[in-house]
Structures are given as structure tokens and as C-alpha cells.
Biopython code that builds the backbone (N, CA, C, O; Angstrom):
import numpy as np
from Bio.PDB.StructureBuilder import StructureBuilder

atoms = [
    (1, "MET", "N", (25.661, 26.768, 25.425)),
    (1, "MET", "CA", (25.725, 25.827, 24.929)),
    (1, "MET", "C", (25.116, 24.451, 25.480)),
    (1, "MET", "O", (25.313, 23.330, 25.012)),
    (2, "TYR", "N", (24.164, 24.872, 26.819)),
    (2, "TYR", "CA", (23.520, 23.363, 27.346)),
    (2, "TYR", "C", (22.077, 23.712, 26.141)),
    (2, "TYR", "O", (21.415, 22.805, 25.635)),
    (3, "ARG", "N", (21.888, 24.896, 25.934)),
    (3, "ARG", "CA", (20.463, 25.183, 25.521)),
    (3, "ARG", "C", (21.085, 24.933, 24.024)),
    (3, "ARG", "O", (20.001, 24.722, 23.480)),
    (4, "VAL", "N", (21.905, 24.820, 23.108)),
    (4, "VAL", "CA", (21.548, 24.838, 21.746)),
    (4, "VAL", "C", (21.998, 22.821, 21.844)),
    (4, "VAL", "O", (21.837, 21.922, 21.019)),
    (5, "GLY", "N", (22.508, 22.828, 23.073)),
    (5, "GLY", "CA", (22.281, 20.792, 22.699)),
    (5, "GLY", "C", (20.988, 20.645, 23.279)),
    (5, "GLY", "O", (20.794, 19.431, 23.219)),
    (6, "LEU", "N", (20.318, 21.001, 23.633)),
    (6, "LEU", "CA", (18.919, 20.349, 24.151)),
    (6, "LEU", "C", (18.291, 20.511, 22.900)),
    (6, "LEU", "O", (18.049, 19.491, 22.256)),
    (7, "ALA", "N", (17.916, 21.859, 22.340)),
    (7, "ALA", "CA", (17.055, 22.200, 21.407)),
    (7, "ALA", "C", (17.627, 21.454, 20.217)),
    (7, "ALA", "O", (16.726, 21.399, 19.380)),
    (8, "ALA", "N", (18.618, 20.911, 19.806)),
    (8, "ALA", "CA", (18.938, 19.583, 18.926)),
    (8, "ALA", "C", (18.730, 18.565, 19.258)),
    (8, "ALA", "O", (18.962, 17.663, 18.454)),
    (9, "VAL", "N", (18.190, 18.223, 20.616)),
    (9, "VAL", "CA", (17.655, 16.785, 20.962)),
    (9, "VAL", "C", (16.449, 17.125, 20.526)),
    (9, "VAL", "O", (15.920, 16.434, 19.654)),
    (10, "ALA", "N", (15.998, 17.905, 20.891)),
    (10, "ALA", "CA", (14.411, 18.037, 21.094)),
    (10, "ALA", "C", (14.272, 18.347, 19.779)),
    (10, "ALA", "O", (13.119, 17.952, 19.608)),
    (11, "THR", "N", (14.652, 18.809, 18.642)),
    (11, "THR", "CA", (14.292, 19.111, 17.661)),
    (11, "THR", "C", (14.711, 17.528, 16.925)),
    (11, "THR", "O", (13.775, 17.317, 16.154)),
    (12, "GLY", "N", (15.488, 16.595, 16.850)),
    (12, "GLY", "CA", (15.915, 15.712, 16.858)),
    (12, "GLY", "C", (14.529, 14.766, 16.869)),
    (12, "GLY", "O", (13.854, 14.260, 15.973)),
    (13, "LEU", "N", (14.454, 14.780, 18.198)),
    (13, "LEU", "CA", (13.185, 13.888, 18.659)),
    (13, "LEU", "C", (11.935, 13.958, 17.676)),
    (13, "LEU", "O", (11.282, 13.109, 17.068)),
    (14, "LEU", "N", (11.890, 15.320, 17.788)),
    (14, "LEU", "CA", (10.524, 15.573, 16.884)),
    (14, "LEU", "C", (10.531, 15.167, 15.419)),
    (14, "LEU", "O", (9.616, 14.593, 14.829)),
    (15, "SER", "N", (11.682, 15.545, 14.929)),
    (15, "SER", "CA", (11.998, 14.793, 13.496)),
    (15, "SER", "C", (11.815, 13.807, 13.161)),
    (15, "SER", "O", (11.325, 13.591, 12.053)),
    (16, "VAL", "N", (12.292, 12.433, 14.383)),
    (16, "VAL", "CA", (11.703, 11.117, 14.063)),
    (16, "VAL", "C", (10.460, 11.355, 14.219)),
    (16, "VAL", "O", (9.807, 11.547, 13.193)),
    (17, "VAL", "N", (9.795, 11.409, 15.496)),
    (17, "VAL", "CA", (8.265, 11.131, 15.533)),
    (17, "VAL", "C", (7.809, 11.624, 14.120)),
    (17, "VAL", "O", (7.199, 10.806, 13.433)),
    (18, "ALA", "N", (8.105, 13.240, 13.461)),
    (18, "ALA", "CA", (7.110, 13.533, 12.075)),
    (18, "ALA", "C", (7.652, 12.939, 11.487)),
    (18, "ALA", "O", (7.367, 13.446, 10.401)),
    (19, "ILE", "N", (8.356, 12.093, 11.247)),
    (19, "ILE", "CA", (8.937, 10.958, 10.013)),
    (19, "ILE", "C", (7.907, 9.642, 10.069)),
    (19, "ILE", "O", (7.119, 9.137, 9.270)),
    (20, "ALA", "N", (8.275, 9.395, 11.255)),
    (20, "ALA", "CA", (7.952, 7.569, 11.611)),
    (20, "ALA", "C", (6.407, 7.480, 10.917)),
    (20, "ALA", "O", (5.370, 8.048, 11.260)),
    (21, "PRO", "N", (6.671, 6.532, 9.795)),
    (21, "PRO", "CA", (5.133, 6.450, 8.848)),
    (21, "PRO", "C", (3.989, 5.344, 9.668)),
    (21, "PRO", "O", (4.407, 4.281, 10.126)),
    (22, "ALA", "N", (2.920, 5.632, 9.751)),
    (22, "ALA", "CA", (2.226, 4.737, 10.591)),
    (22, "ALA", "C", (1.706, 3.544, 10.386)),
    (22, "ALA", "O", (1.507, 3.411, 9.178)),
    (23, "SER", "N", (1.342, 2.473, 11.076)),
    (23, "SER", "CA", (1.218, 1.507, 10.292)),
    (23, "SER", "C", (-0.212, 1.315, 9.344)),
    (23, "SER", "O", (-1.146, 2.099, 9.511)),
    (24, "ALA", "N", (-0.300, 0.097, 8.241)),
    (24, "ALA", "CA", (-1.062, 0.421, 7.622)),
    (24, "ALA", "C", (-2.034, -0.873, 8.687)),
    (24, "ALA", "O", (-1.403, -1.616, 9.438)),
    (25, "THR", "N", (-3.122, -0.933, 8.612)),
    (25, "THR", "CA", (-3.929, -1.636, 9.281)),
    (25, "THR", "C", (-4.673, -2.837, 8.178)),
    (25, "THR", "O", (-5.685, -3.484, 8.448)),
    (26, "GLY", "N", (-4.023, -2.909, 7.128)),
    (26, "GLY", "CA", (-3.959, -4.374, 6.593)),
    (26, "GLY", "C", (-3.243, -4.103, 5.257)),
    (26, "GLY", "O", (-2.824, -3.075, 4.727)),
    (27, "GLN", "N", (-3.257, -5.417, 4.904)),
    (27, "GLN", "CA", (-1.752, -5.950, 3.648)),
    (27, "GLN", "C", (-1.970, -7.130, 3.469)),
    (27, "GLN", "O", (-2.170, -8.047, 4.266)),
    (28, "THR", "N", (-1.894, -7.063, 1.567)),
    (28, "THR", "CA", (-1.833, -8.689, 1.494)),
    (28, "THR", "C", (-0.735, -8.369, 0.182)),
    (28, "THR", "O", (-0.433, -7.301, -0.351)),
    (29, "SER", "N", (-0.299, -9.728, -0.075)),
    (29, "SER", "CA", (1.413, -9.851, -0.618)),
    (29, "SER", "C", (0.605, -10.979, -1.836)),
    (29, "SER", "O", (-0.392, -11.663, -1.605)),
    (30, "VAL", "N", (1.475, -10.901, -3.309)),
    (30, "VAL", "CA", (1.046, -11.827, -4.262)),
    (30, "VAL", "C", (2.463, -12.604, -4.442)),
    (30, "VAL", "O", (3.533, -12.023, -4.623)),
    (31, "TYR", "N", (2.328, -13.748, -4.376)),
    (31, "TYR", "CA", (3.529, -14.603, -5.307)),
    (31, "TYR", "C", (3.587, -15.238, -6.274)),
    (31, "TYR", "O", (2.646, -15.816, -6.816)),
    (32, "THR", "N", (5.054, -15.201, -6.722)),
    (32, "THR", "CA", (5.132, -16.096, -7.851)),
    (32, "THR", "C", (6.737, -16.480, -7.848)),
    (32, "THR", "O", (7.712, -15.872, -7.407)),
    (33, "GLY", "N", (6.632, -17.436, -8.359)),
    (33, "GLY", "CA", (8.057, -18.695, -8.212)),
    (33, "GLY", "C", (8.584, -18.579, -6.697)),
    (33, "GLY", "O", (9.745, -18.360, -6.349)),
    (34, "GLY", "N", (7.489, -18.773, -5.899)),
    (34, "GLY", "CA", (7.993, -19.010, -4.679)),
    (34, "GLY", "C", (8.222, -17.405, -3.601)),
    (34, "GLY", "O", (7.959, -17.320, -2.401)),
    (35, "ARG", "N", (8.807, -16.231, -4.554)),
    (35, "ARG", "CA", (8.964, -15.078, -4.209)),
    (35, "ARG", "C", (7.664, -14.128, -3.872)),
    (35, "ARG", "O", (6.620, -14.493, -4.412)),
    (36, "GLU", "N", (7.597, -12.853, -2.975)),
    (36, "GLU", "CA", (6.906, -12.304, -3.345)),
    (36, "GLU", "C", (6.909, -11.374, -3.947)),
    (36, "GLU", "O", (7.835, -10.576, -3.805)),
    (37, "ALA", "N", (5.646, -11.078, -5.041)),
    (37, "ALA", "CA", (6.310, -10.108, -6.092)),
    (37, "ALA", "C", (5.775, -8.526, -5.854)),
    (37, "ALA", "O", (6.239, -7.420, -6.130)),
    (38, "GLY", "N", (4.805, -8.909, -5.330)),
    (38, "GLY", "CA", (3.896, -7.113, -4.888)),
    (38, "GLY", "C", (3.094, -7.455, -3.855)),
    (38, "GLY", "O", (2.702, -8.591, -3.590)),
    (39, "ARG", "N", (2.751, -6.012, -3.021)),
    (39, "ARG", "CA", (1.829, -5.993, -2.326)),
    (39, "ARG", "C", (1.052, -4.709, -2.053)),
    (39, "ARG", "O", (1.328, -3.733, -2.751)),
    (40, "VAL", "N", (0.028, -4.593, -1.032)),
    (40, "VAL", "CA", (-0.812, -3.691, -1.384)),
    (40, "VAL", "C", (-1.202, -3.463, 0.251)),
    (40, "VAL", "O", (-1.770, -4.293, 0.961)),
    (41, "ASN", "N", (-0.714, -2.032, 0.678)),
    (41, "ASN", "CA", (-1.308, -1.449, 2.308)),
    (41, "ASN", "C", (-2.674, -1.181, 1.657)),
    (41, "ASN", "O", (-3.158, -1.228, 0.526)),
    (42, "TYR", "N", (-3.203, -0.772, 3.331)),
    (42, "TYR", "CA", (-4.381, 0.192, 3.178)),
    (42, "TYR", "C", (-4.568, 0.613, 4.452)),
    (42, "TYR", "O", (-4.604, -0.107, 5.450)),
    (43, "TRP", "N", (-4.673, 1.645, 4.408)),
    (43, "TRP", "CA", (-4.834, 2.705, 5.752)),
    (43, "TRP", "C", (-6.472, 3.290, 6.173)),
    (43, "TRP", "O", (-6.932, 4.364, 5.786)),
    (44, "SER", "N", (-6.875, 2.725, 6.671)),
    (44, "SER", "CA", (-8.271, 2.645, 6.480)),
    (44, "SER", "C", (-8.596, 4.403, 7.438)),
    (44, "SER", "O", (-9.484, 5.215, 7.175)),
    (45, "SER", "N", (-7.859, 4.471, 8.192)),
    (45, "SER", "CA", (-8.011, 5.721, 9.028)),
    (45, "SER", "C", (-8.090, 6.996, 8.151)),
    (45, "SER", "O", (-8.720, 8.028, 8.379)),
    (46, "THR", "N", (-7.244, 6.660, 7.019)),
    (46, "THR", "CA", (-6.830, 7.850, 5.800)),
    (46, "THR", "C", (-7.873, 7.254, 4.656)),
    (46, "THR", "O", (-8.819, 7.958, 4.301)),
    (47, "ASP", "N", (-7.735, 6.346, 4.267)),
    (47, "ASP", "CA", (-7.971, 5.917, 3.098)),
    (47, "ASP", "C", (-6.947, 5.542, 1.647)),
    (47, "ASP", "O", (-7.104, 5.148, 0.492)),
    (48, "ASP", "N", (-5.954, 5.910, 2.473)),
    (48, "ASP", "CA", (-4.961, 5.636, 1.381)),
    (48, "ASP", "C", (-4.098, 3.871, 1.291)),
    (48, "ASP", "O", (-4.008, 2.978, 2.134)),
    (49, "PHE", "N", (-3.583, 3.985, -0.171)),
    (49, "PHE", "CA", (-3.257, 2.911, -0.297)),
    (49, "PHE", "C", (-2.160, 3.028, -0.885)),
    (49, "PHE", "O", (-1.788, 4.112, -1.335)),
    (50, "ARG", "N", (-1.337, 1.735, -0.995)),
    (50, "ARG", "CA", (0.349, 1.981, -0.983)),
    (50, "ARG", "C", (0.703, 0.430, -1.958)),
    (50, "ARG", "O", (0.806, -0.657, -1.391)),
    (51, "VAL", "N", (0.836, 0.577, -3.287)),
    (51, "VAL", "CA", (1.272, -0.931, -4.219)),
    (51, "VAL", "C", (2.420, -0.590, -4.493)),
    (51, "VAL", "O", (3.026, 0.452, -4.742)),
    (52, "SER", "N", (2.663, -1.881, -4.384)),
    (52, "SER", "CA", (4.394, -2.070, -3.848)),
    (52, "SER", "C", (4.657, -3.174, -5.024)),
    (52, "SER", "O", (3.964, -4.172, -5.221)),
    (53, "ASP", "N", (5.913, -2.738, -5.825)),
    (53, "ASP", "CA", (6.388, -3.921, -6.745)),
    (53, "ASP", "C", (7.573, -4.401, -5.892)),
    (53, "ASP", "O", (8.354, -3.558, -5.448)),
    (54, "THR", "N", (7.707, -5.382, -5.701)),
    (54, "THR", "CA", (8.734, -6.288, -5.041)),
    (54, "THR", "C", (9.864, -7.139, -5.489)),
    (54, "THR", "O", (10.857, -7.538, -4.880)),
    (55, "LYS", "N", (9.547, -7.277, -6.444)),
    (55, "LYS", "CA", (10.330, -8.285, -7.429)),
    (55, "LYS", "C", (10.547, -7.671, -8.962)),
    (55, "LYS", "O", (9.845, -7.189, -9.851)),
    (56, "CYS", "N", (11.683, -7.924, -8.772)),
    (56, "CYS", "CA", (12.826, -7.698, -10.423)),
    (56, "CYS", "C", (12.457, -8.441, -11.430)),
    (56, "CYS", "O", (13.267, -9.047, -12.132)),
    (57, "ASP", "N", (10.676, -8.475, -11.671)),
    (57, "ASP", "CA", (10.822, -9.960, -12.733)),
    (57, "ASP", "C", (10.582, -8.978, -14.151)),
    (57, "ASP", "O", (10.691, -9.730, -15.120)),
    (58, "GLY", "N", (10.302, -7.601, -14.587)),
    (58, "GLY", "CA", (9.527, -6.592, -15.417)),
    (58, "GLY", "C", (8.250, -6.593, -15.642)),
    (58, "GLY", "O", (7.738, -6.387, -16.742)),
    (59, "HIS", "N", (7.540, -6.877, -14.385)),
    (59, "HIS", "CA", (6.366, -7.038, -14.604)),
    (59, "HIS", "C", (5.533, -5.858, -13.916)),
    (59, "HIS", "O", (6.304, -5.397, -13.074)),
    (60, "THR", "N", (4.595, -5.305, -13.880)),
    (60, "THR", "CA", (4.347, -4.342, -13.116)),
    (60, "THR", "C", (3.031, -4.917, -11.902)),
    (60, "THR", "O", (2.680, -6.095, -11.833)),
    (61, "VAL", "N", (2.712, -4.297, -11.421)),
    (61, "VAL", "CA", (1.827, -4.646, -10.484)),
    (61, "VAL", "C", (0.782, -3.870, -10.223)),
    (61, "VAL", "O", (1.087, -2.697, -10.008)),
    (62, "HIS", "N", (-0.667, -4.201, -10.155)),
    (62, "HIS", "CA", (-1.649, -3.518, -9.766)),
    (62, "HIS", "C", (-2.806, -3.780, -8.250)),
    (62, "HIS", "O", (-2.959, -4.899, -7.759)),
    (63, "ALA", "N", (-3.287, -2.916, -7.879)),
    (63, "ALA", "CA", (-4.340, -3.292, -6.994)),
    (63, "ALA", "C", (-5.673, -3.091, -7.413)),
    (63, "ALA", "O", (-5.782, -2.288, -8.340)),
    (64, "GLU", "N", (-6.579, -3.527, -7.047)),
    (64, "GLU", "CA", (-8.154, -3.993, -7.040)),
    (64, "GLU", "C", (-8.749, -3.646, -5.463)),
    (64, "GLU", "O", (-8.391, -3.949, -4.325)),
    (65, "TYR", "N", (-9.462, -3.128, -5.844)),
    (65, "TYR", "CA", (-10.380, -2.864, -4.648)),
    (65, "TYR", "C", (-11.681, -2.480, -5.153)),
    (65, "TYR", "O", (-11.880, -1.847, -6.189)),
    (66, "GLN", "N", (-12.897, -3.082, -4.023)),
    (66, "GLN", "CA", (-14.005, -2.656, -4.142)),
    (66, "GLN", "C", (-14.953, -2.577, -2.717)),
    (66, "GLN", "O", (-14.812, -3.434, -1.845)),
    (67, "ARG", "N", (-15.739, -1.680, -2.605)),
    (67, "ARG", "CA", (-16.700, -1.409, -2.038)),
    (67, "ARG", "C", (-17.772, -2.106, -1.909)),
    (67, "ARG", "O", (-18.154, -2.625, -2.958)),
    (68, "ALA", "N", (-18.454, -2.321, -0.902)),
    (68, "ALA", "CA", (-20.175, -3.048, -1.071)),
    (68, "ALA", "C", (-20.916, -2.381, -1.924)),
    (68, "ALA", "O", (-21.154, -1.186, -1.748)),
    (69, "GLY", "N", (-21.312, -2.966, -2.811)),
    (69, "GLY", "CA", (-22.372, -1.894, -3.725)),
    (69, "GLY", "C", (-21.850, -0.871, -5.089)),
    (69, "GLY", "O", (-22.494, -0.138, -5.839)),
    (70, "ALA", "N", (-20.181, -1.255, -4.997)),
    (70, "ALA", "CA", (-19.719, -0.129, -6.051)),
    (70, "ALA", "C", (-19.251, -1.495, -6.804)),
    (70, "ALA", "O", (-19.621, -2.646, -6.573)),
    (71, "SER", "N", (-17.849, -0.773, -8.274)),
    (71, "SER", "CA", (-17.806, -1.263, -9.091)),
    (71, "SER", "C", (-16.482, -1.329, -8.515)),
    (71, "SER", "O", (-16.051, -0.770, -7.507)),
    (72, "LYS", "N", (-15.650, -2.466, -9.700)),
    (72, "LYS", "CA", (-14.113, -2.584, -9.071)),
    (72, "LYS", "C", (-13.806, -1.840, -9.477)),
    (72, "LYS", "O", (-14.582, -1.304, -10.269)),
    (73, "ARG", "N", (-12.311, -1.155, -9.244)),
    (73, "ARG", "CA", (-11.273, -0.225, -9.709)),
    (73, "ARG", "C", (-9.849, -0.862, -9.164)),
    (73, "ARG", "O", (-9.469, -1.738, -8.386)),
    (74, "LYS", "N", (-9.322, 0.088, -10.027)),
    (74, "LYS", "CA", (-7.856, -0.466, -10.305)),
    (74, "LYS", "C", (-6.584, 0.634, -9.661)),
    (74, "LYS", "O", (-6.668, 1.857, -9.771)),
    (75, "LEU", "N", (-5.377, -0.114, -8.956)),
    (75, "LEU", "CA", (-4.465, 0.992, -8.751)),
    (75, "LEU", "C", (-3.128, 0.870, -9.378)),
    (75, "LEU", "O", (-2.289, 0.541, -8.540)),
    (76, "VAL", "N", (-2.702, 1.007, -10.439)),
    (76, "VAL", "CA", (-1.310, 0.736, -11.082)),
    (76, "VAL", "C", (-0.223, 1.032, -10.389)),
    (76, "VAL", "O", (-0.274, 1.938, -9.557)),
    (77, "ASN", "N", (1.201, 0.163, -10.662)),
    (77, "ASN", "CA", (2.420, 0.774, -10.051)),
    (77, "ASN", "C", (3.386, 0.504, -11.318)),
    (77, "ASN", "O", (3.865, -0.614, -11.508)),
    (78, "SER", "N", (3.663, 1.683, -12.240)),
    (78, "SER", "CA", (4.557, 0.730, -13.768)),
    (78, "SER", "C", (5.984, 1.607, -13.318)),
    (78, "SER", "O", (6.758, 1.994, -14.193)),
    (79, "GLY", "N", (6.243, 1.878, -11.834)),
    (79, "GLY", "CA", (7.458, 1.919, -11.821)),
    (79, "GLY", "C", (8.600, 0.971, -11.810)),
    (79, "GLY", "O", (9.690, 1.330, -12.254)),
    (80, "GLY", "N", (8.509, 0.395, -11.578)),
    (80, "GLY", "CA", (9.030, -1.265, -11.627)),
    (80, "GLY", "C", (9.762, -1.582, -10.118)),
    (80, "GLY", "O", (9.556, -1.057, -9.024)),
    (81, "CYS", "N", (10.538, -2.475, -10.453)),
    (81, "CYS", "CA", (11.297, -3.357, -9.305)),
    (81, "CYS", "C", (11.422, -2.224, -8.204)),
    (81, "CYS", "O", (11.880, -1.142, -8.574)),
    (82, "GLY", "N", (11.083, -2.375, -6.995)),
    (82, "GLY", "CA", (11.327, -1.819, -6.310)),
    (82, "GLY", "C", (10.631, -0.327, -5.760)),
    (82, "GLY", "O", (10.938, 0.341, -4.773)),
    (83, "THR", "N", (9.832, -0.144, -6.548)),
    (83, "THR", "CA", (9.231, 0.945, -6.504)),
    (83, "THR", "C", (7.793, 1.078, -5.371)),
    (83, "THR", "O", (7.771, 0.128, -4.587)),
    (84, "TYR", "N", (7.036, 1.733, -5.245)),
    (84, "TYR", "CA", (5.653, 2.144, -4.446)),
    (84, "TYR", "C", (4.854, 3.189, -5.529)),
    (84, "TYR", "O", (5.476, 3.800, -6.399)),
    (85, "ALA", "N", (3.369, 3.301, -5.342)),
    (85, "ALA", "CA", (2.827, 4.166, -5.850)),
    (85, "ALA", "C", (1.558, 4.384, -4.666)),
    (85, "ALA", "O", (0.867, 3.450, -4.258)),
    (86, "ASP", "N", (1.432, 5.642, -4.271)),
    (86, "ASP", "CA", (-0.055, 6.227, -3.099)),
    (86, "ASP", "C", (-0.575, 6.691, -3.950)),
    (86, "ASP", "O", (-0.322, 7.306, -4.986)),
    (87, "TYR", "N", (-2.117, 5.998, -2.902)),
    (87, "TYR", "CA", (-3.275, 6.449, -3.797)),
    (87, "TYR", "C", (-3.574, 6.920, -2.779)),
    (87, "TYR", "O", (-3.021, 6.396, -1.812)),
    (88, "ASN", "N", (-4.468, 7.992, -2.499)),
    (88, "ASN", "CA", (-5.434, 8.338, -1.519)),
    (88, "ASN", "C", (-6.997, 8.733, -2.073)),
    (88, "ASN", "O", (-7.451, 9.463, -2.955)),
    (89, "ARG", "N", (-7.602, 7.739, -0.941)),
    (89, "ARG", "CA", (-9.521, 8.151, -2.025)),
    (89, "ARG", "C", (-10.388, 8.417, -0.244)),
    (89, "ARG", "O", (-9.963, 8.134, 0.876)),
    (90, "SER", "N", (-11.297, 8.862, -0.545)),
    (90, "SER", "CA", (-11.732, 9.261, 0.196)),
    (90, "SER", "C", (-13.511, 8.784, 0.557)),
    (90, "SER", "O", (-14.617, 9.053, 0.090)),
    (91, "PHE", "N", (-13.077, 8.134, 1.408)),
    (91, "PHE", "CA", (-14.631, 6.838, 1.385)),
    (91, "PHE", "C", (-15.740, 7.245, 2.616)),
    (91, "PHE", "O", (-15.526, 7.551, 3.789)),
    (92, "THR", "N", (-16.571, 7.164, 2.121)),
    (92, "THR", "CA", (-17.505, 7.475, 3.921)),
    (92, "THR", "C", (-17.284, 6.336, 4.307)),
    (92, "THR", "O", (-17.249, 5.361, 3.557)),
    (93, "GLY", "N", (-16.997, 6.294, 6.274)),
    (93, "GLY", "CA", (-16.582, 5.410, 6.879)),
    (93, "GLY", "C", (-17.582, 4.540, 7.081)),
    (93, "GLY", "O", (-18.740, 4.956, 7.068)),
    (94, "GLY", "N", (-17.226, 2.835, 7.359)),
    (94, "GLY", "CA", (-17.819, 2.466, 7.984)),
    (94, "GLY", "C", (-18.337, 1.200, 6.750)),
    (94, "GLY", "O", (-19.033, 0.195, 6.892)),
    (95, "GLN", "N", (-17.809, 1.645, 5.823)),
    (95, "GLN", "CA", (-17.876, 0.667, 4.569)),
    (95, "GLN", "C", (-17.566, -0.705, 4.808)),
    (95, "GLN", "O", (-17.019, -0.873, 5.898)),
    (96, "SER", "N", (-17.769, -1.893, 4.033)),
    (96, "SER", "CA", (-16.751, -3.039, 3.479)),
    (96, "SER", "C", (-15.957, -2.657, 2.471)),
    (96, "SER", "O", (-16.422, -2.236, 1.412)),
    (97, "ILE", "N", (-14.607, -2.774, 2.719)),
    (97, "ILE", "CA", (-14.272, -2.877, 1.470)),
    (97, "ILE", "C", (-13.066, -4.319, 1.248)),
    (97, "ILE", "O", (-12.416, -4.720, 2.214)),
    (98, "LYS", "N", (-12.936, -4.939, -0.109)),
    (98, "LYS", "CA", (-11.985, -5.732, -0.367)),
    (98, "LYS", "C", (-10.724, -4.829, -1.074)),
    (98, "LYS", "O", (-10.687, -3.622, -1.315)),
    (99, "TYR", "N", (-9.898, -5.689, -1.266)),
    (99, "TYR", "CA", (-8.619, -5.573, -1.586)),
    (99, "TYR", "C", (-7.232, -6.604, -1.925)),
    (99, "TYR", "O", (-6.613, -7.316, -1.134)),
    (100, "ARG", "N", (-7.008, -6.394, -3.391)),
    (100, "ARG", "CA", (-5.846, -7.600, -3.801)),
    (100, "ARG", "C", (-5.073, -6.742, -4.580)),
    (100, "ARG", "O", (-5.377, -5.662, -5.084)),
    (101, "ILE", "N", (-3.508, -7.685, -4.622)),
    (101, "ILE", "CA", (-2.566, -6.801, -5.719)),
    (101, "ILE", "C", (-2.606, -8.108, -6.094)),
    (101, "ILE", "O", (-2.912, -9.135, -5.487)),
    (102, "CYS", "N", (-2.034, -7.758, -7.831)),
    (102, "CYS", "CA", (-1.766, -8.623, -8.582)),
    (102, "CYS", "C", (-0.592, -8.187, -9.662)),
    (102, "CYS", "O", (-0.403, -7.016, -9.992)),
    (103, "VAL", "N", (0.139, -9.270, -10.142)),
    (103, "VAL", "CA", (0.932, -8.948, -11.331)),
    (103, "VAL", "C", (0.459, -8.954, -12.553)),
    (103, "VAL", "O", (-0.136, -9.991, -12.847)),
    (104, "ASP", "N", (0.531, -8.008, -13.505)),
    (104, "ASP", "CA", (0.598, -8.110, -14.401)),
    (104, "ASP", "C", (1.221, -8.670, -15.425)),
    (104, "ASP", "O", (2.406, -8.350, -15.511)),
    (105, "TYR", "N", (0.647, -9.717, -16.582)),
    (105, "TYR", "CA", (1.426, -10.430, -17.273)),
    (105, "TYR", "C", (-0.176, -10.130, -18.944)),
    (105, "TYR", "O", (-1.391, -10.017, -19.107)),
    (106, "SER", "N", (1.187, -10.160, -19.716)),
    (106, "SER", "CA", (0.560, -9.696, -21.088)),
    (106, "SER", "C", (-0.148, -10.787, -21.537)),
    (106, "SER", "O", (-1.002, -10.560, -22.395)),
    (107, "ALA", "N", (0.029, -12.079, -21.105)),
    (107, "ALA", "CA", (-0.564, -13.148, -21.663)),
    (107, "ALA", "C", (-1.394, -14.116, -20.450)),
    (107, "ALA", "O", (-0.857, -14.089, -19.343)),
    (108, "GLY", "N", (-2.593, -14.920, -20.576)),
    (108, "GLY", "CA", (-3.175, -15.462, -19.759)),
    (108, "GLY", "C", (-3.607, -14.269, -18.699)),
    (108, "GLY", "O", (-3.549, -13.045, -18.817)),
    (109, "ILE", "N", (-4.259, -15.474, -17.152)),
    (109, "ILE", "CA", (-4.306, -14.706, -16.551)),
    (109, "ILE", "C", (-3.345, -14.291, -15.628)),
    (109, "ILE", "O", (-2.346, -14.958, -15.360)),
    (110, "ASP", "N", (-3.750, -12.686, -14.895)),
    (110, "ASP", "CA", (-2.691, -12.249, -13.906)),
    (110, "ASP", "C", (-2.387, -12.967, -12.623)),
    (110, "ASP", "O", (-3.489, -13.396, -12.283)),
    (111, "PRO", "N", (-1.691, -13.261, -11.906)),
    (111, "PRO", "CA", (-1.882, -14.262, -10.138)),
    (111, "PRO", "C", (-2.171, -12.862, -9.684)),
    (111, "PRO", "O", (-1.865, -11.802, -10.229)),
    (112, "CYS", "N", (-2.904, -13.112, -8.437)),
    (112, "CYS", "CA", (-3.291, -11.955, -7.662)),
    (112, "CYS", "C", (-3.422, -12.946, -5.987)),
    (112, "CYS", "O", (-3.620, -14.155, -5.871)),
    (113, "SER", "N", (-3.269, -12.130, -5.115)),
    (113, "SER", "CA", (-3.351, -12.231, -3.806)),
    (113, "SER", "C", (-4.747, -13.093, -3.635)),
    (113, "SER", "O", (-5.339, -13.413, -4.666)),
    (114, "ALA", "N", (-5.240, -13.443, -2.461)),
    (114, "ALA", "CA", (-6.526, -13.810, -1.581)),
    (114, "ALA", "C", (-7.210, -12.114, -1.609)),
    (114, "ALA", "O", (-6.309, -11.280, -1.691)),
    (115, "TRP", "N", (-8.037, -11.763, -1.577)),
    (115, "TRP", "CA", (-9.013, -10.769, -1.195)),
    (115, "TRP", "C", (-8.716, -10.841, 0.004)),
    (115, "TRP", "O", (-8.522, -11.892, 0.616)),
    (116, "LYS", "N", (-8.617, -9.044, 0.724)),
    (116, "LYS", "CA", (-8.284, -8.978, 2.196)),
    (116, "LYS", "C", (-9.528, -8.355, 2.428)),
    (116, "LYS", "O", (-10.045, -8.111, 1.338)),
    (117, "TRP", "N", (-10.270, -7.974, 3.416)),
    (117, "TRP", "CA", (-11.327, -7.584, 3.736)),
    (117, "TRP", "C", (-11.137, -6.495, 4.846)),
    (117, "TRP", "O", (-10.190, -6.724, 5.599)),
    (118, "ASP", "N", (-11.807, -5.432, 5.077)),
    (118, "ASP", "CA", (-11.586, -4.279, 5.755)),
    (118, "ASP", "C", (-12.661, -3.278, 6.105)),
    (118, "ASP", "O", (-13.772, -3.767, 5.899)),
    (119, "THR", "N", (-12.700, -2.196, 6.507)),
    (119, "THR", "CA", (-13.530, -1.080, 6.793)),
    (119, "THR", "C", (-12.980, 0.376, 6.723)),
    (119, "THR", "O", (-12.056, 0.927, 7.320)),
    (120, "THR", "N", (-14.096, 0.915, 5.545)),
    (120, "THR", "CA", (-13.054, 2.381, 5.339)),
    (120, "THR", "C", (-13.667, 3.729, 6.967)),
    (120, "THR", "O", (-14.548, 4.074, 7.754)),
    (121, "GLY", "N", (-12.718, 3.860, 6.611)),
    (121, "GLY", "CA", (-12.239, 4.879, 7.798)),
    (121, "GLY", "C", (-13.289, 6.249, 8.022)),
    (121, "GLY", "O", (-13.033, 7.088, 8.886)),
]
sb = StructureBuilder()
sb.init_structure("model")
sb.init_model(0)
sb.init_chain("A")
sb.init_seg("    ")
for serial, (resi, resn, name, xyz) in enumerate(atoms, 1):
    if name == "N":
        sb.init_residue(resn, " ", resi, " ")
    sb.init_atom(name, np.array(xyz, "f"), 0.0, 1.0, " ", f" {name:<3s}", serial, name[0])
structure = sb.get_structure()
């Protein structure tokens, strides 16, 4: 019985370690009406982006990113309130990159966060 309990404890610890998410190296948020409406997280070690819709307002959100000397790209989350969309990119390491999060409005200019600067992994 002692071995079974020890194995269960060891297995539980391994499970917790295996599912713990790594911290993003950077993030930025956009606010509308005084509340966070969207967030983008970026992990430079893996070049992953997470685009989160954090407000139940009926608007989708998108992230924009641009590497030095490259064109601007868009990553969309159309899943709705409380959802996120993950995107993996493979960049050459050591490049400057900027990214921001925006709320999609059908008319007018989309509100966006300030650009966040980072370096690719």
C-alpha cells in the first residue's frame, strides 16, 4: 500500500508540473468602456501567440504583429466572449517584433492597444 500511495503522489506531482502553463514573455490589452475587451500574449521562446476575447460585447478581437522589415499580419479570434485562439509561428531568433490587440468594429476605426515590443526566440 505504501508503494501505491507513493506512486500516486509522484504521479500527481508530475501531472501538475506537466500541465502548468509557461508564463508569456509579454502581453498587452485593449480596453473599451473602461473594461478589458481583449488581450494578446506572446511567448518569445516558442513564437506562440494567444488572442483572447475578454469582454461579452458581441465584437471579435484580433492581434496584429509585425517583424522588422516584414509586413503586418493579423491573428483573429472569432470564438466570442471568454475564448482564446492560439497561433504558433516560427521566426528566426533575435528579430524585433511588435504586436497589439484590437477589437473589431464593423464601422469606424478599431480600438487597439499600444504596440508591445519584444524579440523573437
